[in-house]
C-alpha positions, 0 to 999 in steps of 0.5 A: 163921851160923859156917858161912856166915862160914867159907865166905865167908872161904875164897872171899875167900882163894881170890879173892885168891890169884893161884896158886890162880886161875892153877891154876883158870883156866889149867891146865885150858886147857893140859890141854884144849889138849894133849888136843886136839892128842893126839886130832886128829893126822892122822898115819896110820901103819902099824904093823909087827908080826912074829908067830910061831905065830899063826893065819891068821885072826888075821893076816888080821884084823891086815892089815885093821886097817892093820897090816903083818904079817910072819910068822916060821917060827922064833923064833931071832934075835929081836933082829935080826928086830925091828931089820929090821921097824922 
């Protein structure tokens, strides 16, 4: 009997509390909207990747995955090379 009364009291308190209702109803709608826009973007971009000391098979696999591969023969001036890729 006491457990039932406790459960009813908690439910009544939650129904009367506006902030709790807002969190229970509005927050999931906002989160689901953000997830919808995140996964339904039609922006197909090609990534630019610079590689050093990788196999030809790996580079060919990257080429088939809509990735632009730039192969470098040495690793000097890495920062300048990264700026040139973007």
